[in-house]
N, C-alpha and C positions, 0 to 999 in steps of 0.2 A: 807148906801149901802155897801155891803160886798165886799171882794177882789175878790170872784169868780164871782160876779154879776156886779160889777162896771165897767162901760164903760171907766171912766177916767184912771183907772189902765190899762185897755186894750190898751187904746189910747197911754199911756205913754210907754208900752212894745212895741208897734208897732213903735213909733216914735224912741225909743231907738235902735230897730233892724234896722230901716231904716238909723239912723245915722251911725250905725256900718257897714252896707253894704256900705254906701257911702264912708266911710274912708277906708275900706279894699278891696272893689272890684275893678277890673280893668275896668274902664269905656269903654276902646276901645275894650275890648274883646268881641266878637260876642256871642250871647246867644247859638248857636249850638256848639261853642267850650267849654263853660262851661259845657254843658250838656255831651259832649264827654269825657271831663276830669274827670267827677264825677265818684265815686266809684261804684255806682249803675250801671252805663252804662258799666264800665269795667267788673264787675262781670256778668252782663247779657251777655255781649259778650263772656265771658269765658264759660258760661253755654250753649250757642248756639253752640259754637265750640265743646263742649264735645258732645252735642246731634248729630251734624253733623258727627263727627268722628266715634262714635259708630254705627251711622245708616249706614255709608259707610262700615264699618267693618263687621256688621251684619244686612243687610237690611231686612232679612226675619224674624229676631227676635227682635231686639231692635227697629227699625223704624216702627213698626206696630202700628196701633191704639189701639189694644188690650194691648200692653206692655205699651205704654205711659199713657193709661187710668189706668191701674194697678199701675204704678208708682205714678201718682197724687193721687190715692186712698191711697197708702201706706204712703204718707207724709201728708195727711189731718189732722190727729190728731196732729202731731207735728206742723203743721202750726198754729193751733188754740193756742197752747201754746206759739209759738214764737211771735205771734202778741201781746199777753199780755206782754210778756217779753220785747218787744220793748219799751213799755211806761216806764217800770222800768229803763231800760238802758238808755233811753233818759234823765233821771234826773241825770246821773252819778251813778246810783245805780247798784245793782246786785241782782239776786234772785236764790239762790241754793236750795230752798225749793220745787221746782216744783214737784219732785217725790212724796212728801208727799201729795201735793195738788191733784195730779192726783189719787193716791192710796186711799186716804181717800175718794175722790169723788166716786170712784169705790165701795169702801166698804159700804159707806152710801146709795148709790143708789142700790146695790145688795140686801141689807137687805129689801128693799122695793119691788123690782121687783120680789123676790122669793116669795111673797104672791099671785101672780097672777097664777091661775091654767091654764096651757096650754094643758094639755093632751098629745097627740102625736105630737103636732105641732112643727115644727122647730123654728118658730119665733113667737113673740108676735104681734098681729095685733092690732093697735091702734084703729081700728073702731069695735072692737069685742063687747064692751059695755061700758056703762058709768063708771062702777067701775074700769074696766081695764084702761080706760083713765085716771081717777083720780089717781090711783096708779102710772102710768107712770109719771103723773105731779109731784107727791109727790117724786118720785125717782129723778127726775131732780132737783127739788127744794133741795132735801137733798144733791146732788152732788155740786150744787152751794152754798149751805150753807157751806159745808166742805171747799171749796175754800175761801169763804168769811172769814171763821174763820181763815184759815192760813194767808190770806193777811192782815187781821186786826191786827193780833199779829205782823207780820213783820213790818207793817206801825207804829204801837205804839212804837215798839223797835227802828226803825231807826228814825222816825220823832220827837218823843217826849223824848225818853231816850237817843237819840244821840249815840246809839250803831252802829258801822260800819256795812253797809249793808251785807258784806260777813259774818261777825261773827253772826249777828242776824238771817240771813236766814239759815245759817248752823245749828244754834241751833234749829230753828223750822223744819228743815229737819229731824233731829234726833228724835224730840219730835213727829212729825207728824207720822213717820214710827213706832215709839213705840206705839202710840194709835191705829194705824191700826192693828198691831200685837196683842195687847191686846184684841181688839174687836173680831178679827177673831181667836184668839188662835193660830196664825202662820198658819192657814189653809185658802186656797182660796175658795171662794164661786162660784160655778157655776150657771149660770141662763140661760136664753134664749135670743137669738138675738132679738132686737127690730126691728121690720119690716121696719119702717121709716128710720133707719140708715143703716141696713144689706142688704136690698133688692138691687139686682143688676140691677133693672129697670134703664135704662139710660135716663137722661134729657140732650139733646144736646150733646150726646156722653159721658157724665159724670155720675158717680154713684151718689146716694143720699148723701153719706158721703162727697164726693167732693163738692157738692152743698152747703152743711151746711158750709163747710170750706170757701167757696167763700163768703157766707153771713157774716161770722166772718171777712174776709179780708176787705170787703167793710165797715162794721162798724168801723173796726180799722182804715182804711184810713181816714173816715170821722172824727173820734175822734181825730186823730193826726194832720191832715192837714187842717181840715175845721171847727174847733171848737175853742171856747175860752180855753176849757180844754187842748186841744193840745198846743196851743200857750203858756199857762202857764206852761206846762210840760217842753217845750223846753227852756223857760226863765229861769226855775230853773236849768235845766241841763247846760246852759250856764254860768249863775253865780247865785248862790243861794243868795249871799249877795245883788246883784243888784235887784233881783226879791223881796227880802224882803224890800229894801229901797223904792220901788215904791208901797208898800202896800200890796203885795200879802202875804196871809197867808201860808207860805211855809209848816209848819208841817201839816196842815190840807190837803193841796194838795198832799204832799207826801203819807199821809195816803190813799187817794183815788187812787193814782197810785198803790201802792202796793195791794190794794184790786182788782184793775182790773186785776193785774197779778194773784192774788189768784183765782179769779172767773174763769178766763180763763183756769187754771189748773183744777179746779173742773169740768168745762164743758168738758174738754178733758178726764177726767176720765169717765164721763157718757158716752161719745161717744165710748171710748175704750171698756167699759163693754158691751155696746149695740151691738158692732160689733163683738167683740171676745168671748163674752158669759161667761167670768170669770174674777174675780178679779186677780190681779197679785201682791200680797203683796211683793214678792221678787223682782219684776220687776221695769221697768222704772228708775233704778238706774243711767242711763246716760242721761235721757231726759234733764235735767238741762243743761248739757254741750252741747247737741245737739242743744238746743234752743238758747243758748248764742252764739254757733258758727255761727249758721244761722243768727242771728241779726248782728253780727259783720261783717260776709262775705258780707251781704247785703248793708252795708255802714252806719249803725248807729254807731255813735261814742261811744266807751266805756268810754270816757270822759264826755260825755253828751252834750246836746245842739244841736245835729244833728241826725235826725232819719228819716226813710223812711220805710213804711209798705211794699210797692211793693218790695224794696230791700230785706227785711227780706224774703218774698215769694221766691225771687230768690235764696237767701242764703239757704233756706230749701232744694231746689231741687238739688243743687251741690253735697252734700254727697250722696243723693240718686241715682242720675244719675251715679256718679262713681261706686258705689257699684253694681247697676244693669247692667252696661255696662261691668265691669270686670267680673262678674259672666257669662254673656252671651258669651263673647269672650274668657272665659277659663282662665283668669287671676286670681291669688289669691286675693280674695276680701280684704285681709288684707292690700293690697297697697292702698286701699281706705283711710285708716286712716292716712297714711303717706302723701297722695296727699292733704287731707283736712287739715292736720296740716301745710303743707307748704303754701297752699292757705291762711289759717287763718293768719299766721305769715306776709305774703305779705299784706293782707288787713289791719292789726293793723299798719304795717309799713308805708303803704299809709296814714293812718288816722294821724299818728304822723307827717309825712311830711307836710301834709295839714296844720296842726295847727301850726307848726313851719314857715311855709311859710306865714301864716296869721300874726303871731306875729312880723315877720320881716318888714311887711309893715308900 
Protein backbone atom coordinates (compact mmCIF):
# COMPACT_ATOMS: atom_id res chain seq x y z
CA UNK A 1 0.00 0.00 0.00
CA UNK A 2 1.52 3.32 -1.07
CA UNK A 3 1.89 6.48 0.97
CA UNK A 4 -0.71 8.24 -1.13
CA UNK A 5 -3.26 5.43 -0.77
CA UNK A 6 -2.52 3.94 2.62
CA UNK A 7 -5.12 4.62 5.24
CA UNK A 8 -2.68 3.79 8.08
CA UNK A 9 -0.52 6.75 7.07
CA UNK A 10 -3.53 8.98 6.83
CA UNK A 11 -4.69 7.78 10.23
CA UNK A 12 -1.28 8.55 11.71
CA UNK A 13 -1.35 12.04 10.24
CA UNK A 14 -4.81 12.67 11.69
CA UNK A 15 -3.75 11.29 15.06
CA UNK A 16 -0.63 13.45 15.04
CA UNK A 17 -2.67 16.53 14.10
CA UNK A 18 -5.21 15.75 16.82
CA UNK A 19 -2.45 15.41 19.38
CA UNK A 20 -0.96 18.70 18.28
CA UNK A 21 -4.34 20.42 18.59
CA UNK A 22 -4.80 18.91 22.04
CA UNK A 23 -1.45 20.23 23.18
CA UNK A 24 -1.66 23.66 21.59
CA UNK A 25 -5.31 24.65 21.60
CA UNK A 26 -7.08 26.42 24.40
CA UNK A 27 -9.85 24.00 25.48
CA UNK A 28 -11.90 26.67 27.18
CA UNK A 29 -11.89 29.00 24.20
CA UNK A 30 -15.30 29.07 22.46
CA UNK A 31 -15.38 28.08 18.81
CA UNK A 32 -16.80 31.44 17.73
CA UNK A 33 -13.85 33.23 19.33
CA UNK A 34 -11.39 31.03 17.46
CA UNK A 35 -13.14 31.87 14.18
CA UNK A 36 -13.28 35.59 14.99
CA UNK A 37 -9.55 35.62 15.76
CA UNK A 38 -8.59 33.83 12.54
CA UNK A 39 -6.78 35.76 9.83
CA UNK A 40 -9.41 34.76 7.26
CA UNK A 41 -12.16 36.34 9.34
CA UNK A 42 -10.11 39.50 9.88
CA UNK A 43 -9.29 39.77 6.16
CA UNK A 44 -12.92 39.19 5.21
CA UNK A 45 -13.97 41.88 7.67
CA UNK A 46 -11.46 44.28 6.12
CA UNK A 47 -12.82 43.52 2.63
CA UNK A 48 -16.42 44.10 3.72
CA UNK A 49 -15.42 47.40 5.33
CA UNK A 50 -13.74 48.50 2.09
CA UNK A 51 -16.84 47.61 0.06
CA UNK A 52 -19.09 49.44 2.53
CA UNK A 53 -16.90 52.57 2.55
CA UNK A 54 -16.65 52.83 -1.24
CA UNK A 55 -20.37 52.07 -1.60
CA UNK A 56 -21.20 54.95 0.76
CA UNK A 57 -18.78 57.32 -0.97
CA UNK A 58 -19.96 56.45 -4.48
CA UNK A 59 -23.29 54.61 -4.22
CA UNK A 60 -24.27 55.31 -7.83
CA UNK A 61 -20.99 53.97 -9.24
CA UNK A 62 -19.24 51.52 -6.92
CA UNK A 63 -22.18 49.90 -5.17
CA UNK A 64 -24.02 48.92 -8.34
CA UNK A 65 -24.60 45.33 -9.43
CA UNK A 66 -22.92 46.11 -12.74
CA UNK A 67 -19.71 47.36 -11.11
CA UNK A 68 -19.51 44.52 -8.59
CA UNK A 69 -20.13 42.00 -11.37
CA UNK A 70 -17.39 43.60 -13.46
CA UNK A 71 -15.11 43.51 -10.42
CA UNK A 72 -15.66 39.76 -10.03
CA UNK A 73 -15.03 39.28 -13.73
CA UNK A 74 -11.76 41.19 -13.56
CA UNK A 75 -10.32 38.99 -10.81
CA UNK A 76 -11.61 35.66 -12.16
CA UNK A 77 -8.41 34.69 -14.00
CA UNK A 78 -6.16 35.72 -11.10
CA UNK A 79 -8.39 33.67 -8.80
CA UNK A 80 -7.73 30.53 -10.86
CA UNK A 81 -3.98 31.09 -10.57
CA UNK A 82 -4.15 31.88 -6.86
CA UNK A 83 -6.05 28.69 -6.02
CA UNK A 84 -3.22 26.66 -7.55
CA UNK A 85 -0.62 28.79 -5.77
CA UNK A 86 -2.30 28.11 -2.43
CA UNK A 87 -1.34 24.43 -2.67
CA UNK A 88 2.30 25.31 -3.34
CA UNK A 89 2.56 27.80 -0.48
CA UNK A 90 0.80 25.36 1.86
CA UNK A 91 3.91 23.14 1.58
CA UNK A 92 6.14 26.11 2.58
CA UNK A 93 7.10 26.47 -1.06
CA UNK A 94 6.82 29.34 -3.53
CA UNK A 95 6.14 29.59 -7.26
CA UNK A 96 7.56 32.55 -9.16
CA UNK A 97 7.09 30.88 -12.55
CA UNK A 98 3.38 31.71 -12.80
CA UNK A 99 3.80 34.26 -15.65
CA UNK A 100 5.63 31.71 -17.80
CA UNK A 101 2.88 29.13 -17.23
CA UNK A 102 0.19 31.64 -18.23
CA UNK A 103 2.05 32.95 -21.28
CA UNK A 104 3.02 29.49 -22.55
CA UNK A 105 -0.60 28.42 -22.07
CA UNK A 106 -1.69 31.39 -24.18
CA UNK A 107 0.90 30.72 -26.88
CA UNK A 108 0.21 26.98 -27.16
CA UNK A 109 -3.56 27.53 -27.25
CA UNK A 110 -3.36 30.45 -29.71
CA UNK A 111 -1.53 28.38 -32.27
CA UNK A 112 -4.39 25.90 -32.17
CA UNK A 113 -7.30 28.37 -32.12
CA UNK A 114 -6.03 30.31 -35.12
CA UNK A 115 -6.73 27.21 -37.22
CA UNK A 116 -10.47 27.84 -36.82
CA UNK A 117 -12.03 29.90 -39.66
CA UNK A 118 -14.53 32.31 -38.14
CA UNK A 119 -15.18 34.72 -40.99
CA UNK A 120 -16.70 37.95 -39.74
CA UNK A 121 -17.77 36.53 -36.36
CA UNK A 122 -16.60 38.21 -33.19
CA UNK A 123 -16.28 35.01 -31.18
CA UNK A 124 -15.81 31.31 -31.80
CA UNK A 125 -19.03 29.41 -31.19
CA UNK A 126 -18.27 26.01 -29.66
CA UNK A 127 -21.47 24.60 -31.15
CA UNK A 128 -20.48 25.53 -34.71
CA UNK A 129 -19.33 22.05 -35.81
CA UNK A 130 -17.40 19.03 -34.58
CA UNK A 131 -14.13 20.20 -36.10
CA UNK A 132 -14.31 23.52 -34.26
CA UNK A 133 -15.11 21.75 -31.01
CA UNK A 134 -12.16 19.40 -31.53
CA UNK A 135 -9.74 22.28 -32.15
CA UNK A 136 -10.97 24.11 -29.04
CA UNK A 137 -10.45 20.93 -27.04
CA UNK A 138 -6.93 20.60 -28.44
CA UNK A 139 -6.24 24.26 -27.60
CA UNK A 140 -7.32 23.67 -24.01
CA UNK A 141 -5.21 20.51 -23.83
CA UNK A 142 -2.23 22.43 -25.23
CA UNK A 143 -2.59 25.14 -22.58
CA UNK A 144 -2.89 22.57 -19.80
CA UNK A 145 0.14 20.73 -21.19
CA UNK A 146 2.15 23.97 -21.08
CA UNK A 147 1.26 24.38 -17.42
CA UNK A 148 1.94 20.70 -16.76
CA UNK A 149 5.38 21.08 -18.31
CA UNK A 150 6.27 24.09 -16.16
CA UNK A 151 4.88 22.45 -13.02
CA UNK A 152 6.73 19.18 -13.65
CA UNK A 153 10.06 20.94 -14.10
CA UNK A 154 9.44 22.96 -10.93
CA UNK A 155 8.52 19.82 -9.00
CA UNK A 156 11.55 17.86 -10.17
CA UNK A 157 13.92 20.70 -9.30
CA UNK A 158 12.40 21.29 -5.86
CA UNK A 159 11.47 17.77 -4.77
CA UNK A 160 14.24 15.65 -6.24
CA UNK A 161 17.19 17.97 -6.86
CA UNK A 162 16.45 19.85 -3.59
CA UNK A 163 16.88 23.26 -5.19
CA UNK A 164 15.22 26.00 -3.08
CA UNK A 165 11.76 26.75 -4.50
CA UNK A 166 12.48 30.44 -5.02
CA UNK A 167 15.57 29.74 -7.15
CA UNK A 168 14.02 26.81 -9.00
CA UNK A 169 10.86 28.66 -10.01
CA UNK A 170 12.81 31.81 -10.81
CA UNK A 171 14.82 29.74 -13.28
CA UNK A 172 11.71 28.25 -14.92
CA UNK A 173 10.18 31.72 -15.06
CA UNK A 174 13.02 32.96 -17.25
CA UNK A 175 13.21 29.76 -19.29
CA UNK A 176 9.46 29.66 -19.92
CA UNK A 177 9.33 33.27 -21.04
CA UNK A 178 12.30 32.63 -23.31
CA UNK A 179 10.52 29.68 -24.95
CA UNK A 180 7.40 31.78 -25.50
CA UNK A 181 9.44 34.54 -27.13
CA UNK A 182 11.25 32.05 -29.37
CA UNK A 183 8.02 30.37 -30.48
CA UNK A 184 6.32 33.69 -31.27
CA UNK A 185 9.48 35.53 -32.32
CA UNK A 186 8.55 38.21 -29.82
CA UNK A 187 5.22 38.92 -31.53
CA UNK A 188 1.80 38.44 -29.95
CA UNK A 189 -0.79 36.25 -31.69
CA UNK A 190 -4.29 37.61 -32.14
CA UNK A 191 -7.19 35.19 -32.20
CA UNK A 192 -10.92 35.35 -31.57
CA UNK A 193 -12.76 35.27 -28.30
CA UNK A 194 -14.14 31.93 -27.19
CA UNK A 195 -17.88 32.40 -26.77
CA UNK A 196 -18.09 30.05 -23.79
CA UNK A 197 -15.71 32.34 -21.86
CA UNK A 198 -16.30 35.76 -23.41
CA UNK A 199 -20.08 35.85 -23.64
CA UNK A 200 -21.67 38.37 -21.31
CA UNK A 201 -24.73 36.20 -20.74
CA UNK A 202 -25.24 36.18 -17.01
CA UNK A 203 -25.92 33.14 -14.85
CA UNK A 204 -27.31 34.13 -11.46
CA UNK A 205 -26.00 37.63 -12.12
CA UNK A 206 -22.48 36.46 -12.98
CA UNK A 207 -20.64 36.13 -16.28
CA UNK A 208 -19.47 32.82 -17.72
CA UNK A 209 -15.86 33.61 -16.78
CA UNK A 210 -16.87 34.09 -13.14
CA UNK A 211 -18.79 30.81 -13.17
CA UNK A 212 -15.69 28.99 -14.44
CA UNK A 213 -13.62 30.58 -11.66
CA UNK A 214 -16.23 29.48 -9.12
CA UNK A 215 -15.88 25.94 -10.40
CA UNK A 216 -12.12 26.10 -9.85
CA UNK A 217 -12.68 27.48 -6.34
CA UNK A 218 -14.97 24.56 -5.47
CA UNK A 219 -12.46 22.04 -6.82
CA UNK A 220 -9.64 23.75 -4.92
CA UNK A 221 -11.64 23.78 -1.68
CA UNK A 222 -12.49 20.10 -1.99
CA UNK A 223 -8.89 19.25 -2.85
CA UNK A 224 -7.42 21.21 0.04
CA UNK A 225 -9.94 20.65 2.82
CA UNK A 226 -11.82 17.45 1.98
CA UNK A 227 -9.27 15.07 0.48
CA UNK A 228 -6.26 12.96 1.42
CA UNK A 229 -4.22 15.03 -1.04
CA UNK A 230 -4.98 18.20 0.92
CA UNK A 231 -4.20 16.61 4.28
CA UNK A 232 -0.87 15.35 3.01
CA UNK A 233 -0.10 18.79 1.54
CA UNK A 234 -0.69 20.47 4.89
CA UNK A 235 1.24 17.75 6.71
CA UNK A 236 4.31 18.40 4.55
CA UNK A 237 3.97 22.13 5.14
CA UNK A 238 3.73 21.63 8.90
CA UNK A 239 6.77 19.37 9.08
CA UNK A 240 8.35 17.73 6.09
CA UNK A 241 10.45 15.50 8.33
CA UNK A 242 7.43 14.33 10.36
CA UNK A 243 5.52 13.57 7.16
CA UNK A 244 8.45 11.53 5.91
CA UNK A 245 8.70 9.60 9.18
CA UNK A 246 5.10 8.42 9.00
CA UNK A 247 5.77 7.06 5.54
CA UNK A 248 4.58 9.81 3.21
CA UNK A 249 6.48 9.96 -0.08
CA UNK A 250 7.34 13.65 0.23
CA UNK A 251 9.19 14.16 -3.10
CA UNK A 252 6.40 12.53 -5.10
CA UNK A 253 3.73 14.58 -3.36
CA UNK A 254 5.67 17.82 -3.81
CA UNK A 255 5.95 17.02 -7.52
CA UNK A 256 2.16 16.66 -7.68
CA UNK A 257 1.65 19.94 -5.81
CA UNK A 258 3.84 21.90 -8.22
CA UNK A 259 2.04 20.25 -11.14
CA UNK A 260 -1.26 21.49 -9.68
CA UNK A 261 0.16 25.02 -9.56
CA UNK A 262 1.49 24.76 -13.11
CA UNK A 263 -1.74 23.38 -14.57
CA UNK A 264 -3.69 26.19 -12.88
CA UNK A 265 -1.40 28.71 -14.59
CA UNK A 266 -1.82 27.01 -17.97
CA UNK A 267 -5.61 27.00 -17.59
CA UNK A 268 -5.50 30.69 -16.63
CA UNK A 269 -3.56 31.31 -19.85
CA UNK A 270 -6.30 29.61 -21.86
CA UNK A 271 -8.99 31.70 -20.15
CA UNK A 272 -7.00 34.90 -20.67
CA UNK A 273 -6.55 34.18 -24.38
CA UNK A 274 -10.20 33.21 -24.78
CA UNK A 275 -11.37 36.41 -23.14
CA UNK A 276 -8.86 39.03 -24.33
CA UNK A 277 -8.34 37.45 -27.80
CA UNK A 278 -4.55 37.86 -27.87
CA UNK A 279 -1.44 36.46 -26.28
CA UNK A 280 0.55 38.75 -24.03
CA UNK A 281 4.16 37.64 -24.31
CA UNK A 282 5.35 40.75 -22.50
CA UNK A 283 2.50 40.78 -20.00
CA UNK A 284 1.58 38.96 -16.81
CA UNK A 285 4.93 39.97 -15.33
CA UNK A 286 3.43 40.71 -11.91
CA UNK A 287 0.85 37.91 -11.80
CA UNK A 288 3.11 35.82 -9.57
CA UNK A 289 3.40 38.61 -7.00
CA UNK A 290 -0.34 39.27 -7.16
CA UNK A 291 -1.15 35.60 -6.59
CA UNK A 292 1.30 35.24 -3.71
CA UNK A 293 -0.05 38.43 -2.15
CA UNK A 294 -3.62 37.16 -2.41
CA UNK A 295 -2.70 33.84 -0.80
CA UNK A 296 -0.85 35.53 2.06
CA UNK A 297 -3.60 38.11 2.63
CA UNK A 298 -6.16 35.32 2.79
CA UNK A 299 -4.52 33.58 5.73
CA UNK A 300 -2.39 30.85 4.15
CA UNK A 301 0.89 30.76 6.03
CA UNK A 302 3.99 31.51 3.98
CA UNK A 303 5.75 29.07 6.32
CA UNK A 304 3.43 26.21 5.34
CA UNK A 305 1.01 23.97 7.18
CA UNK A 306 -1.94 26.40 7.21
CA UNK A 307 -4.03 27.08 4.11
CA UNK A 308 -7.49 28.29 3.18
CA UNK A 309 -8.96 28.45 -0.32
CA UNK A 310 -11.79 30.77 0.74
CA UNK A 311 -9.24 33.08 2.32
CA UNK A 312 -7.32 33.17 -0.95
CA UNK A 313 -10.45 34.27 -2.80
CA UNK A 314 -10.94 37.07 -0.26
CA UNK A 315 -7.27 38.02 -0.69
CA UNK A 316 -7.71 38.30 -4.45
CA UNK A 317 -10.52 40.81 -4.04
CA UNK A 318 -8.79 43.24 -1.65
CA UNK A 319 -6.34 44.80 -4.17
CA UNK A 320 -9.04 44.81 -6.87
CA UNK A 321 -11.57 46.57 -4.63
CA UNK A 322 -8.97 49.14 -3.55
CA UNK A 323 -7.97 49.93 -7.13
CA UNK A 324 -11.55 50.04 -8.40
CA UNK A 325 -12.71 52.18 -5.47
CA UNK A 326 -9.84 54.63 -5.72
CA UNK A 327 -10.46 55.17 -9.44
CA UNK A 328 -14.18 55.74 -8.91
CA UNK A 329 -13.75 58.27 -6.08
CA UNK A 330 -10.93 60.06 -7.93
CA UNK A 331 -7.96 59.01 -5.80
CA UNK A 332 -4.68 58.19 -7.52
CA UNK A 333 -4.81 54.38 -8.01
CA UNK A 334 -1.11 54.14 -7.13
CA UNK A 335 -2.23 54.45 -3.51
CA UNK A 336 -3.64 50.96 -3.98
CA UNK A 337 -0.10 49.57 -4.15
CA UNK A 338 0.81 51.27 -0.89
CA UNK A 339 -2.37 50.08 0.83
CA UNK A 340 -1.88 46.48 -0.32
CA UNK A 341 1.74 46.56 0.80
CA UNK A 342 0.73 47.71 4.28
CA UNK A 343 -2.03 45.09 4.54
CA UNK A 344 0.36 42.37 3.35
CA UNK A 345 2.95 43.28 5.99
CA UNK A 346 0.24 43.20 8.65
CA UNK A 347 -0.96 39.78 7.41
CA UNK A 348 2.54 38.29 7.55
CA UNK A 349 3.10 39.87 10.98
CA UNK A 350 -0.12 38.27 12.25
CA UNK A 351 1.04 34.92 10.91
CA UNK A 352 4.38 35.30 12.70
CA UNK A 353 2.63 36.29 15.91
CA UNK A 354 0.35 33.27 15.68
CA UNK A 355 3.28 30.89 15.18
CA UNK A 356 5.20 32.36 18.11
CA UNK A 357 2.12 32.14 20.32
CA UNK A 358 1.74 28.45 19.46
CA UNK A 359 5.42 27.76 20.15
CA UNK A 360 5.19 29.37 23.59
CA UNK A 361 2.36 27.06 24.69
